[in-house]
N, C-alpha and C positions, 0 to 999 in steps of 0.2 A: 415468804419472808425474805427481805433483802439482806444482803451481807452487811450493809452499813448499820441496819437496825440491830442485827445480831451482835455486831462488835460493840455497839453502845450498851446493850444489855450485859454483855460480859464484863465491860469496864466498870459497870455499876455494882457488880456482884461482890459481896463481902463475905469472906470466910472467917469463921471463928472456931478455934480449936481449944479444947480444954488443956490444962497444964501438962498432963502426962501423955498426951497424944503421940509425940515423937518417940518417947521411950517405949510405949506399947507397940507401936508399929515396928520399930527396930527389933524388939523382942520377938514379935510374931515372925518376922523375916528370919531371924536366927533359928527359931524352932523349925521352920520349914526347911532351912538349908541343912541342918544336922540330919543326916540319913538315919533311919530307924535302926539299921544294923550296926551302927557305931555306938549306940546307947549300951551301957553296961549290962542291963538285964538281957537284951537280945544277944549280946556277945556270950554271956555265960550259958544261956539256953542253947545257943548254937554249938558251943563247945561240949556241953553235956550230951546233946543229941549225937554229935560226931563220935564221942567215946562209946555211947551205947550201940551205935551202928557198927563200929569196929569190933566191939565185943560179940555182937550177934554174928558178924561175919566169921570171926575166929571160931565161935562155937559151931557154926554150920560146917566149917571146913574140918575141924579137928574132933569135934564131938565132946570137948570139955573146955573149961576155962582155967587152965593152970597157968602158972607164970611161964613155963616152957612153951605152951601153946601160944600165948600172947607174944612172946619173943621170937617165935618161929623155930624153936629148938625141939619140939615134941617128936619130930621125925629124925632127929640127929643121930640117935643111937642106932636105929635101924639102918640108916644110910651108911654109917661108919662100918657096921658089920658087913654090909653088902660090898663096900669098896675093899675091905680086907679080904673078902672071899674072892673078888675078881682079881686082885693082885696076886693071890696065891696061885 
């Protein structure tokens, strides 16, 4: 096939698009650009999973899930007694 013949065929080509074509194409591009982790559902699921993993970690380290354990204060009384003993 010669280049001249191909150019003539392309010149004769007619494209017809329906009325909402541009809107649908742009909407599809917007959906593809928005990363899945920025959608609210994934954000909340990620936050919930992080909280659960942190609580599991606290439970594994301290053996309980008290407010003191979560804040890191569960060992505070024992350490203060130790420091008082060392200072005497």
